[in-house]
N, C-alpha and C positions, 0 to 999 in steps of 0.2 A: 310635425305637420303644421303647415301654414294654415292660418284661420280661414282663408279662401278656399281651402282645400277640405273643409269640416265635412266628413262622410254623410253627417245628418240632414246637410244641404242637398245632397243629390241621391243617395242610395234609396230612401223611401220613394221619391217621385220617379226615379228610373224603373223600379220594380214594379209599381204601380202601372207606370206606361207600359211595361212588358206584357202585363196581364190583359189590359183593356181590349186591344184588337183581337187577341186570341178568343177571348169570350164573345166578342161581337160577332165575329166571323163565323165561329163553330157552334155558339149556343143560340145567341140572340137571333141570328139569320133564321134558325128553325122556327121560332115563334112568330117572327116577322112574316115569313113566306106563308106559313100556316095560317095566319089571321088575314092575309091578302088572297086567300083562295087557291094557293097552289096545291095539286093534289099531293097525297101523302107519299106516293111512290117518287114522284119527281123532286119533292121538296128533300126527301132523305137522300137521294141519289146525288143531287147537286150539292147540298151542304156537306155531304160526306166527302165529296171530291176536293172541297175545300182544305181538307187535312193534309193534301198531298205535299205541300210545300215543306211541312214538318217532318214527312216520310224521306223526302230527298235531299233535306238540307245538309246532310253530311258531303254530299257531291260538290257543293260550292264553299263550305266552311272554310277549307284551307285557303282560298282565295281572299277571304276577308283579312287573313294574316298579313298578305304581301300587297295588297292594293290599297292604299290610303290608310289612315289610323283608324283605331276603334273608335274614337270620338267622332270622327268624321262620318263613320257609317252609322252610328248612333243618330246623329243629327239629320243625316240625309233620309234615313229610313222614317224617323218622326215627322219630317216635313212632308214626305210622300203620303204616310198615312193620314195626316191632318187634312191634305188636299183630297184624298180618296173619301174620307168621311163626308166632307162638304159636298163633293161631287154626288155621292150616292143621295144625300139628303136632298139635292135640288133636281135629281134626275130619276127620282123613284116614281115608277108609273102608277097610275091612278085608275085602277079598273073599278067598274061600277059597283055599287053595293049588291046589286042582283048576282053579278059574276062571282063576286066573293062569296055570297050566302050559297051559291051553288057548287062551290068547290072546283070551279072549271076555269081558273085564271091559267092562260098558257104560259109555259116556260119562256116562250120567245119574248114574251113582254118583259122579262127581267134579264135580258141578255146583257144590257149594259151594267146593271146592278151586280150581276155575277162576275163580269169582267173586273169591276171596281173592287170586288171582295177578294178576287183571285189577286190582284195588284197588292190589296192590304194583306193578304196572307203572306205572300212572298216577301214583303217588306217586314212584316212582324217575324217571320222566320229568321231573317237576316239580322234584324234587330235583337233577337235572343242571343245569337251567336256573338255579336259584338259587345252586347251588354255584359255578358258572363265574362267574356275576355277583358274588358275594360275594368271590371271589378277587381280582377286579379292584378291588373297592372297599376291601378290607382290608389290601391290600399296595401300597406306593409302587411306582410304575411302574419304577423300577430294580431293585427285587427280584422282579418278577414274572418276568422272564426267568430269573433265577437259580433260581426253585423250579419252572419248567416241567418240568425233567427229574425233579424229586422227585415232582411230582403224578402223572406217567407212570408212574414206576416202582412207586409204590404201587397205581394202578389196575391195573397188570400183576400185582402181588402178589395182588390180590383176585381175579384172573382164575385164578392157581395155587391160590389157597385156595378159591375157589367150585367151579371144574371138577376140581381135583385132591384137595386134601385133604378136602372134604366128602364128595366121591364115594368116596374110599377108606374113610373113616369108615362111610358107609352100607354099602359092601361089607363090611367086617369086621363089622359089626353083623348083617347078613343071613345072614353064615356062622354067627356064635356064637348068634344067637338062634333061626335057623331060621325066621324069620318076616319076610317081606319088608316088609309095611306097618308093623310096629311098628319095624323097623330105620329107616325113612324117618321116622316120627314122632319118634324119638329124635335123629335127625340134625337134623331142622328146630328141635327144641327146643334143641339145642346153638347153631343158627343165631340163633335168636330172643334166647337169653340173651347172646350176643355181640354182637349188634346193639344190644341194649339197654344193654349196658355201654357202647358206643361213643357212643350216644344221651346217656347220662348223663354221659360225659366231656365231650361237646361243650356241655353246658349251662353248663360252667364254662370250658372251654378256647377256645370261639370268641370271638373278641373282638368288641366293639360299635363299630364304626368310625363316626365322624361322618357319613361320606358314606352310609351305609346308612340312610336314613329314608324314610319315606313322603312322596311328592310332595305340596306343598301349593300349590293354586293352579295347578298343571302340567296335564300332559295328562289329559283325561278318557277314560272307555271308548270314547266316541263318537270322540274324536280318534284313538285309538289304532287302531280298526278302519278308520278313513278311510286312515290311513297304511299299514296292513296292505294294504288293497285296491291301493292305490297301488303298493307294492312288488311285489305279486303280478302286477299288469298289467304293470309295467315288467320284470319277469323273463321274461314270456312275449313280450315285445317284443325281447329280446336277439338279436343275430346268431347264426344257426345253432341257434336254440333246440331244434328237434326233433331235430337230430343229437346235440345235448347231452343231451337227455333220453334218447334211445335208448341213448346210451353209459352214462349214470348207472344205468338200469334193466336193461341186459343185459350190461354188462362182466362182472359176477360171476355170470352164471347157472349156469355149470358148478358152482362152489363153492356156490351157493345151495342146489342141489339135493343136492349130495354132503354138506354139512355137517349136514344135517338128518337124514340117514340114517346118518351115519358111526357114532354110538355104537350105535344098534340094531344095526347089522351087526357091530360088534365083539362085542357081547352075545349076539346071537341063536346058538342052538347050529348045529353044523355040518349038522345034518340040515335046518335052516331055511334054510341057505345062508351062515349067518354065521361066525364065527370062535370062538365059544364062550368068550370071556374072562369072567373074573369081574368083578363090579362094581368090586372095589378095584383090579384089574389095569388096567381102563379108565381110572380115576382116575389111574393113574400114566403110563400109555401117552399117552392123549390130554390130560388135564387138566394134566399136568406136562411130559413130554417134548415134547407137540405144542405147548403154549403157549410153552416155552422156544424152540423152533424158530420160531415164528411171530414172537416178539419179536426175535430175531437177524435173521431175514428182513426185518423192519420197518426195523431199525437199518441194515442194509447197503443197503437199497433206499434210504432216505434219504441215504445217503452218495453212492451211485451217480446218483441223481437231480440232486443239487447239482453234480455234475461233468458230467453229460451234458446237463441241462436236461430239460423235459417231452417234447419232440417225439422226441428220440433215446432217451428211456426207454421210450417206449410199447410198441415192439414186443418188447425183450427182457423187459419186465415182464408183458406180455400173455402170451408164452410160458412164463414162469415161473409164472403163475397156472393155465394150462391143462394144460400136458404132464404135471406130477405127478400129475394125476388118474388117469393110466395105472396107477399103483401100486396103485389100488383094483381096477381091473380084474384085475391079476395076484393080488391077495389073495382077491378073489371066485372066481376060475377055479381056483386051487390050494389055497386054505384052508391055508396053513401053520400050523403049531403054535409055530413058534420066535418068542419074544417078542421077541428082539432085531431079527429080521427085520420083524416086525410094527410095532414102533417106529420102524424106520428108514423103513418105508413112510409112516407117519403124519407123522413129522418132515419128510420130503421134501415132502409135500403142504402141510403147514402153513408150512414155510419158503417154499416157492414162492409161496403165497397172501399171506405177510407182505410178501415182496418185490415181488410183483405189485400188492399193494393201494397201495403207495406212488404209482404213477402215477395211480391213481383219485382218491386224496386230493388230490394235487397238482392234478389237472384241476378238481376242485370248487373249490379256491381260485382257480385261474385263471378260470373260468367267473364266480366271484362278484365279480370286479374290477369297479370302477364306483362311482357315487353311493350305491347302496344295498348296499354289500358286506357287512354283517354280516346283513342281513335275507334277502339272496340265498343267502348260504351257508347259513343256517338252512333255506331251502327245498331247497337241494341235498342237505342231510343228511336230509331227510324223504323224498326220492326214493331216497337211499342205502338207508335202513331198508326202503322198499317193495321194493326190489330183492332183499331176503332174505325179506320176508314173502311175497309172492306166489308164488314158486317153491316155497317151503317149504310152503304149504298143499296143494299137490297132490303133492309128492314121496313121501308115503306111500302114496298110491292107486295111484302109478306103480309103486313098488316091489312093492307086493302083487300087482299084475296081471302083471308080467313077471319078478320075482325078482331077486336081488341081481346076478348077473353081468351080465344084460342091462340092468338099471338102471345100473350103472356105465359100460357101453357107450354107453348113453344120454346119460350125463353127457359122455362124450368127444365125441358128436355136437353136444352144446351149446357145446362149445369153438369150433366153427366160428362160432357167434353172437359169441362174443368176438373172433374174428379179425375178422369183418365190421365190426363198430361201431368197432374200433380203426382199420381200413383207412379208414373214412369220416370219421374225427375231424378236424377242423381246428384247429390251434394255432400259436401264435407261436414259431418256431423257437428263438428266445432265452430264452423264458420257463423260469424255474427254475434257471438256471445261476447259479453263484456270481459 
């Protein structure tokens, strides 16, 4: 491989860049809208709708293969996202401190912000498609396995940066400036400058592999759509398809509700039923400690699944995903102010989610086996995104109507759904073992 195509020059930054917009759109937006006084119901509804591009991306992923090169798509989407971050920063509305404190900031004030986040979300989903395809084209097969861990590591680092570092920066600016909207504008400017720098770097660092070229005389858009319809039909003809869909959509139901309201709960004042943490503290507790625990849980889950296989992993992992939700019932009921205790509860929940999520991902791979493995896996990931989007859309309205303590008890009731779909699932006892 030529020196100019050294994978270390572009794989870390490419997968760091893949994660940043996802976490800003789907996680940081929750904190920002919450701190700017949007109601919990509206905040949860509109931020959950931002998941939609990841739900429907299989619909346009085939066209990324036949229109332009993967490198072109990567660069175009990064330019769009850099511009979108800058536009959000400079167009962010500035509700008064009184409106924010009353929690009455209307959604209409954020129309442009939401539109720009939607553009970012579609660009990010498209970037994911192109980046993963480019990775396979730009690296020899023997090196792809070597860099799988590197790309995963830098994606995780982007999670810590996006949900931890950026939130801490916003929190410190909120405190020092005494102006919440201005603090978030400055934070997003920092993000836009950083993302623009990564984009500029990739114009020089991304290689131009010969395999990455526009197809000539190959599949047309009509052929692609015909093939997509065929794979879609065969997916729904697979054995136990409705049980599989129930598992994909409902296994994570308790966590889908909990994760949408976790940061608002940590941020809201004790009089509102929350824990009253500062924004920068939430960046540390959830965005750093929580993400680290999630990562460790995922690693240990992978080790356990390789030893036990999928079938034996299901129950321990389902329990790991559900039982730690009790920690939030405790936090809501007693509202402790000890940061170490709060961090431990968040870490326990995120560790359990990381460990339990392993069985879910392994099942998606298992169910995708067959003639259309890649296409079917893409459809599985669409249902995976939907499983978080749909509960998240109503989570805020549920919380507003019953309060935090009852909301987390409701989350525990949802754990019974996880137990039910796990009990009904049918898998090969030997699948997933080393």
